[in-house]
Every structure is written in structure tokens, then in C-alpha cells.
C-alpha positions, 0 to 999 in steps of 0.5 A, a space after each residue: 841812336 846807339 849801337 850795342 856790341 855784344 859778344 861772349 868773349 867780353 863785355 857789351 860796347 856801346 857806341 854812337 851810330 855815326 862812329 860804330 859806322 866808321 868802323 863797320 864801314 871798313 869791313 862792309 857791314 850794316 850799322 842797322 844790324 849784322 854779325 862779325 863772325 869768329 872766322 872774320 875777326 882775324 881779318 877785322 883786326 888787321 883792317 881796323 889796325 891799318 885804319 888806326 895807323 892811317 888816321 893817327 898819321 893824318 891827325 899828327 899832320 893836322 896838328 902840325 900844320 895847326 901848330 905852324 899856323 898858330 906859330 906864324 899868327 904869334 909871330 905877326 903879333 909879336 912883330 906888330 907889338 914890336 912896331 908899336 902898332 899893338 892896341 893893347 897899349 891904350 889904357 882906355 881900351 877894354 881888354 879881352 879875356 883870352 879864349 881857352 883853346 878848345 878841346 881836340 876831338 876824340 881820336 878815331 883811334 881812341 873811339 875804336 879802342 874798346 872794339 878793337 879790344 873785343 875784336 881781339 878777344 872773340 878771335 882768341 875765344 873763337 866767339 861772334 860779335 853781333 849787333 841790332 835787333 
């Protein structure tokens, strides 16, 4: 399901419900229907920016851990090859094609950026943001 955010301050923004819920939960708002009044936009901006910064830190830590694990795995493979235990030397063994690395998921900051821009515009123009029926 899509959630469409509307405001006279800018263009409509569409988001999948699960992504919109992550943002709206920060403000204690229901994903089905609601409003962020112009008076609430300043606090909402601060809250969302803090959450973006927090999640960027977590994502950076997770990326560093993934890279560390990949490096360890490559070092293990290199050691096996140096010790002559690598089965890739068998000319009759079918070689597996290398699998491409999966694309990283879209970050919270990237998903929330359009909404943050709408919040800032709504704050500047003193307009509400609303969604739902």
C-alpha cells in the first residue's frame, strides 16, 4: 500500500506504507491518516534529522563489520591456496562463475530525504502536511 503525503508547500510524496510508518512512528502519528501541523514541523525536522544521523552511524558500523568479515574470508581463501588446498587447480573441475555482490538496501536517510525536504518547505511556508482519507 502507498501513503501519499500532501502539502501546499510542495509536491506530493508517495511512499510504501512500511517506509512511511518508520518515519511517522518517530512523531507518534498513524500511518492510515493524519496531519503534521505547521507548528509541529520544526520539532519533526529535528526528530527526523536525529534519526537519520543515528541510522547512518548504525549503517556505517554494519558496513565496517561486513568488510571485516569479507577480508577475513579472503585471507582464509588465500591461506588455503598458499597451502595447496585450493581445489581450483583441478582442470576437470567445473569452475563456478563469481556471483555478483548483492546491491545494498536503500538507506533510511535516502528514503526519508524527500519527506525531510517537504517538512522543511512546510515549516518555511507555514503549511500542514497531511495523508490518508
